[in-house]
C-alpha positions in Angstrom: 27.1 -2.2 -0.3 24.4 -1.8 -3.0 24.7 1.6 -5.4 22.2 3.8 -4.7 20.2 3.9 -7.8 18.9 7.0 -9.2 15.3 7.7 -9.1 13.9 11.3 -10.0 11.4 12.7 -7.4 8.4 12.4 -9.9 8.5 8.9 -10.6 8.9 8.0 -6.7 5.7 9.9 -6.6 4.2 7.5 -9.4 4.8 5.0 -7.9 3.3 5.6 -4.7 0.6 6.9 -6.5 0.0 3.7 -8.4 0.3 1.7 -4.8 -1.8 3.7 -3.2 -4.5 4.1 -5.3 -4.1 2.0 -8.3 -5.3 4.6 -10.9 -8.5 5.1 -9.0 -10.2 1.7 -9.5 -11.9 0.1 -6.5 -13.2 3.5 -4.9 -16.9 2.5 -6.7 -17.4 0.4 -3.2 -17.4 3.6 -1.2 -20.0 5.4 -3.3 -22.3 1.8 -3.4 -22.1 1.6 0.2 -22.5 4.9 1.9 -24.0 7.2 -0.9 -22.8 10.1 -3.0 -22.8 12.8 -0.3 -21.2 11.0 2.0 -18.6 9.7 -0.6 -17.8 13.2 -1.1 -17.8 13.9 2.7 -15.3 10.9 3.5 -13.2 12.5 0.5 -12.8 15.6 2.1 -12.0 14.4 5.5 -9.4 11.3 4.7 -6.8 13.7 3.9 -6.9 15.2 7.1 -7.7 12.4 10.1 -5.7 10.0 7.7 -3.6 10.8 4.9 -1.9 13.5 5.6 -0.6 11.7 9.5 -0.1 8.5 7.6 1.8 10.0 5.0 3.7 13.2 7.3 4.4 10.4 9.8 6.2 8.4 7.2 7.8 10.9 5.8 9.5 12.0 9.1 10.6 8.4 9.7 12.2 7.9 6.1 14.0 11.3 7.2 15.2 10.2 10.2 15.8 6.8 9.6 17.1 6.9 5.8 17.3 2.6 5.4 15.3 -0.4 4.0 13.0 -1.8 6.0 10.6 1.0 6.4 7.7 0.5 9.0 10.2 -2.7 10.6 13.3 -0.2 10.5 11.0 2.7 12.1 9.8 0.5 14.8 13.4 -1.1 15.6 14.9 1.9 15.9 12.0 3.9 17.8 10.9 0.9 19.8 13.5 -1.2 20.4 14.5 -4.8 19.5 11.4 -6.5 20.6 8.9 -4.0 19.0 10.7 -3.9 15.9 10.4 -8.0 16.0 6.6 -7.8 16.1 6.1 -5.2 13.7 8.7 -6.7 11.2 6.8 -10.5 12.1 3.5 -9.1 11.5 4.6 -7.3 7.7 6.2 -10.3 6.6 3.2 -12.4 7.3 1.0 -10.4 5.2 4.2 -9.8 3.0 3.4 -13.3 2.2 -0.2 -13.2 1.4 -0.8 -9.1 -0.5 1.1 -10.1 -3.4 -1.5 -13.3 -4.3 -4.7 -10.8 -3.8 -3.5 -8.5 -6.5 -2.3 -11.4 -9.0 -6.0 -12.7 -8.4 -7.0 -9.2 -9.1 -4.8 -8.9 -11.9 -6.1 -11.8 -13.5 -9.6 -10.9 -13.0 -9.3 -7.8 -15.6 -6.8 -10.0 -17.7 -9.7 -12.4 -18.2 -11.6 -9.8 -20.2 -9.2 -9.0 -22.4 -8.6 -12.7 -23.5 -10.4 -14.5 -26.4 -10.9 -17.9 -25.2 -13.1 -19.1 -21.6 -11.0 -19.4 -18.8 -11.1 -22.2 -16.8 -10.0 -22.3 -12.8 -6.2 -24.1 -14.0 -5.8 -21.9 -16.3 -6.6 -18.6 -14.2 -4.2 -20.0 -11.8 -1.6 -20.4 -14.9 -2.1 -16.8 -15.1 -1.6 -15.5 -11.7 1.4 -17.5 -11.7 2.8 -16.0 -14.7 2.3 -12.3 -13.8 4.0 -13.2 -10.1 7.3 -14.8 -12.2 7.2 -12.3 -14.7 6.9 -9.2 -12.0 9.2 -11.5 -10.0 11.7 -11.0 -12.8 11.5 -7.7 -12.7 12.1 -6.7 -9.3 15.2 -8.7 -9.1 16.3 -6.4 -12.3 15.6 -3.8 -9.6 13.9 -0.4 -8.6 15.0 2.0 -11.7 12.7 -0.6 -13.6 10.2 -0.9 -11.3 10.2 3.1 -11.3 10.0 3.6 -14.7 7.1 1.2 -15.4 4.9 2.7 -12.5 5.6 5.9 -14.3 4.2 4.8 -17.6 2.0 3.1 -16.2 0.0 5.3 -13.9 0.2 8.0 -16.6 -1.9 5.4 -19.1 -4.3 4.3 -16.4 -5.2 8.1 -16.0 -6.2 8.9 -19.3 -9.2 7.0 -19.4 -10.5 9.0 -16.3 -9.6 11.8 -18.1 -11.7 11.3 -20.8 -14.8 10.0 -18.3 -14.7 13.5 -16.9 -14.7 15.3 -20.0 -17.5 13.8 -21.6 -19.5 13.4 -18.2 -19.0 17.1 -17.9 -21.1 17.4 -21.3 -23.8 15.2 -19.9 -24.8 16.3 -16.9 -28.2 14.5 -15.4 -28.0 13.7 -11.7 -26.8 15.7 -8.6 -23.4 14.3 -7.6 -24.6 14.9 -4.0 -27.8 13.3 -3.3 -28.6 11.7 -1.3 -26.2 12.2 1.6 -26.2 8.8 2.6 -28.4 5.3 2.1 -32.1 5.7 3.5 -31.5 2.4 5.7 -28.1 4.2 7.3 -27.7 6.5 10.5 -25.1 9.1 9.7 -22.5 8.0 12.4 -22.8 4.3 10.9 -22.8 6.0 7.1 -19.7 7.9 8.5 -18.1 5.0 10.2 -18.1 3.3 7.0 -17.3 5.5 4.6 -14.2 6.3 6.8 -13.2 2.4 6.8 -13.2 1.7 2.8 -11.4 5.6 2.6 -8.8 4.2 4.6 -7.9 1.0 3.3 -7.7 3.1 0.0 -5.6 5.6 1.5 -2.8 2.6 3.0 0.9 2.4 1.2 2.5 5.5 1.7 5.1 4.0 3.4 5.8 1.4 0.8 8.2 3.3 -1.1 10.7 4.0 2.3 11.0 0.1 2.5 13.8 0.4 -0.4 14.9 4.2 1.0 18.2 3.1 1.7 18.8 2.0 -2.0 17.8 5.5 -3.4 20.1 8.3 -4.1 19.2 11.2 -1.6 16.8 9.0 -0.2 16.4 11.0 2.9 14.9 14.0 0.9 13.6 12.3 -2.0 11.3 9.9 -0.1 10.1 12.5 2.3 9.1 14.9 -0.7 7.7 12.7 -2.8 5.2 11.3 -0.3 4.3 14.9 0.7 3.3 15.5 -3.2 1.4 12.2 -3.6 -0.8 12.6 -0.8 -3.1 15.8 -2.1 -2.6 14.7 -5.8 -4.1 11.4 -4.8 -7.0 13.5 -2.8 -7.9 15.7 -5.6 -7.7 12.5 -8.1 -10.2 10.7 -6.2 -13.1 13.5 -6.3 -12.1 14.7 -9.9 -12.7 10.7 -11.1 -16.1 10.1 -8.7 -18.2 13.9 -9.1 -18.9 14.2 -12.1 -19.3 10.4 -13.1 -21.8 10.3 -10.5 -23.7 13.7 -12.4 -23.8 11.9 -15.8 -24.4 8.4 -14.7 -26.3 8.3 -11.3 -27.3 5.2 -9.8 -24.9 5.4 -7.0 -27.0 2.1 -5.6 -25.2 -0.2 -8.6 -21.7 1.6 -7.9 -19.7 -1.6 -7.1 -15.7 -2.5 -8.2 -18.0 -5.9 -9.2 -20.7 -4.4 -11.0 -23.2 -3.8 -11.8 -21.4 -0.8 -11.8 -17.8 -0.5 -12.3 -15.6 2.5 -14.2 -15.5 -0.4 -16.7 -19.0 -0.1 -17.0 -19.5 3.4 -16.2 -16.9 4.3 -19.3 -19.0 1.7 -21.4 -22.3 4.2 -21.1 -20.5 7.2 -20.9 -18.0 6.7 -23.7 -19.0 3.1 -25.7 -17.3 0.2 -26.1 -13.4 2.1 -26.6 -13.7 3.9 -23.5 -15.0 0.7 -21.8 -12.0 -1.7 -23.3 -9.6 1.7 -22.0 -10.7 0.8 -18.5 -10.4 -3.3 -18.8 -6.7 -2.3 -20.0 -5.6 0.3 -17.2 -7.4 -1.9 -14.7 -5.8 -4.8 -15.3 -2.1 -2.0 -15.4 -3.0 -0.8 -12.4 -3.3 -3.9 -11.0 -0.2 -5.4 -12.1 1.9 -2.5 -11.4 0.7 -2.9 -7.2 1.3 -6.5 -7.8 5.1 -5.3 -9.0 5.0 -2.9 -6.7 4.5 -5.0 -3.4 6.4 -7.8 -3.9 9.6 -5.5 -4.6 8.4 -4.0 -1.3 8.0 -6.7 0.8 11.2 -8.2 -0.2 13.3 -5.2 1.2 11.0 -5.7 4.2 12.1 -9.3 4.5 15.9 -8.5 3.6 16.1 -5.8 6.3 14.4 -7.8 8.8 17.0 -10.8 8.0 19.9 -8.3 7.8 19.3 -7.6 11.5 19.6 -11.4 12.8 16.2 -11.6 13.2 15.2 -13.7 10.2 16.0 -16.7 8.2 19.6 -15.5 6.9 18.5 -16.6 3.3 16.2 -13.3 2.7 19.1 -11.2 3.0 21.0 -12.6 -0.3 21.3 -10.1 -2.6 22.0 -10.5 -6.6 25.6 -10.1 -7.3 24.7 -8.1 -10.5 21.6 -6.0 -9.8 22.1 -5.7 -6.2 18.6 -6.7 -5.1 16.9 -9.3 -2.8 17.0 -11.9 -5.1 16.1 -14.6 -2.8 13.6 -12.7 -0.4 11.6 -11.6 -4.6 11.9 -15.5 -5.2 10.4 -17.1 -1.7 7.7 -14.5 -1.5 7.0 -14.8 -5.2 6.4 -18.8 -4.5 4.5 -18.6 -1.5 2.0 -16.5 -3.2 2.0 -18.8 -6.4 0.8 -21.4 -3.9 -2.1 -18.5 -2.0 -3.3 -18.2 -5.6 -4.7 -21.4 -5.9 -6.2 -21.3 -2.7 -10.1 -20.6 -2.4 -10.5 -18.7 0.7 -9.3 -15.6 -1.6 -11.5 -12.8 0.5 -9.9 -14.6 3.8 -6.7 -13.7 2.5 -7.1 -9.9 2.0 -9.1 -9.8 5.7 -5.7 -11.2 7.4 -3.5 -9.0 5.7 -5.3 -6.1 6.6 -5.4 -7.0 10.7 -1.5 -7.9 10.1 -0.5 -4.6 8.5 -2.5 -2.4 11.2 0.2 -3.7 13.5 3.1 -1.9 12.0 1.1 0.9 11.2 -0.1 1.4 14.4 3.4 1.0 15.8 5.1 3.8 13.3 2.9 6.3 14.8 3.9 5.2 18.6 7.4 5.3 17.1 6.9 8.9 15.5 5.7 10.0 18.7 8.3 8.5 20.7 11.0 10.4 18.5 9.6 13.7 19.3 9.0 13.2 22.8 12.8 12.0 23.4 14.0 14.7 20.3 12.8 17.9 21.4 14.8 20.2 19.4 15.0 17.4 16.2 16.4 18.1 13.2 15.9 16.4 9.8 16.5 17.0 6.1 12.1 16.5 6.4 10.4 17.7 9.5 6.5 18.1 10.0 6.8 21.7 10.7 4.1 21.6 13.6 5.1 22.3 17.1 5.9 18.7 19.2 2.8 18.7 21.5 0.6 20.0 18.8 2.2 17.3 16.5 2.0 14.2 18.7 -2.0 15.0 19.4 -2.4 15.0 15.9 -1.1 11.6 15.4 -3.3 9.9 18.0 -6.1 10.4 16.1 -5.1 7.8 13.2 -3.9 5.3 16.3 -7.8 5.7 17.5 -9.5 5.5 13.5 -7.1 2.9 12.3 -7.7 0.2 15.6 -10.9 1.1 16.1 -12.0 0.3 12.7 -9.6 -2.7 12.1 -10.0 -4.7 15.3 -13.7 -3.7 15.9 -15.1 -7.3 14.8 -11.7 -9.3 14.2 -9.7 -8.4 17.2 -9.4 -11.6 18.6 -8.0 -12.9 14.9 -5.6 -10.2 15.2 -4.4 -9.9 18.6 -3.7 -14.1 18.4 -1.8 -13.2 14.9 0.1 -10.5 16.2 1.1 -12.7 19.0 2.6 -15.1 17.1 5.6 -13.0 16.8 6.5 -14.2 20.7 7.5 -17.9 19.9 8.8 -16.7 16.5 11.1 -14.3 17.9 12.5 -17.1 20.5 13.2 -19.4 17.7 15.0 -16.3 16.2 16.9 -15.3 19.2 17.9 -19.1 19.9 18.7 -19.7 16.0 21.2 -16.5 15.8 21.5 -14.7 18.9 25.7 -14.5 19.8 26.2 -16.8 16.3 28.2 -15.7 14.1 25.6 -14.0 11.9 24.1 -12.1 14.7 27.4 -10.8 15.4 28.1 -10.1 11.4 24.5 -8.2 11.0 25.2 -6.0 14.3 28.8 -5.2 13.1 27.3 -3.6 9.7 24.3 -2.2 12.2 26.7 -0.2 13.8 28.8 1.0 10.9 25.7 2.0 9.3 25.2 4.1 12.6 28.5 5.3 12.7 
């Protein structure tokens, strides 16, 4: 049994903030896509139609099932073994893909800091080195990761605060005009805005994948999620509105330029602020990479411990009690993927796969309320059962429609691979010694 780690609620909030928001980098794409007015409207709406239900559902389920595994565990406990497998399988495949995306993002920022020209091989070596470093850090344990997340989040916020202060001293434009681009209808702009806004407000559940290793996790994790939601929502508005009022040119806003926060910092504060944003962006993306490796490794560990995935992924480090084999294998696959030229495709694949366990999470929460109308937990969303259930239907419809509109065939095809995978692992372990050991352990935890 792993010794639970003492981690403060503040540190958990910082871990959530850097995973969900990445300090705030990337939201330039929302401005450039749908315009200043619609961006502000999306920032106001997203907390109510997505962040709150997503975060609150994660918090309530973390309290109901304070074990490692996050959305996989919730689906298995709430919807049964087969549904749990589908959730765990899709989350696991996404887990092999998504860390590579953030390794590449980190390397893109680090290239700006290097005094030499970076060719493809050096670029891949840079990605691989980052993954190896963070794999080692994650093997050492969640306590070290939480301390790093706290420091990195606070450091990443500093350039944004400087940008806000300096922007307010030089206002030249309306930060809410135009409401939307001339070539877009209101509904089209709102739809695109919500889709992008949702992307920048996912990840609240990642800390719950390791809640079983956190002391008093059934209370601390839900509390941290609830505190992180308004902090992130306010932060997005604060970072964008003053900068828009100062710099304008919203059509050029994009994380890839010509007006990323790096260049906006250069316009407002000169070279020192530009390089501060380069450093902050690099740190934020590296921290996201670090936390995703850890979160996905814990899901794979939990998946394996239920006898539904390869046994090797359940192995814990003797000293640090972390899922070191899951971390090593996950990191190895990510290093290979970093050499692929189809990076954008991997991002799309991970998004579709991630949607399956997210939707199942909401359904599991609904079923929990239906079957336990008088539910008592350390944290329970303070809404009547019927009202809460109706509220959770909104993100199911919004997220399902946004993700599968253009890629529903691919999405269903990838999710369908869980059927042969389930039959394979059922044949491999069902009734065997490992299966019995897994379920004896699970029965003891449930007792």
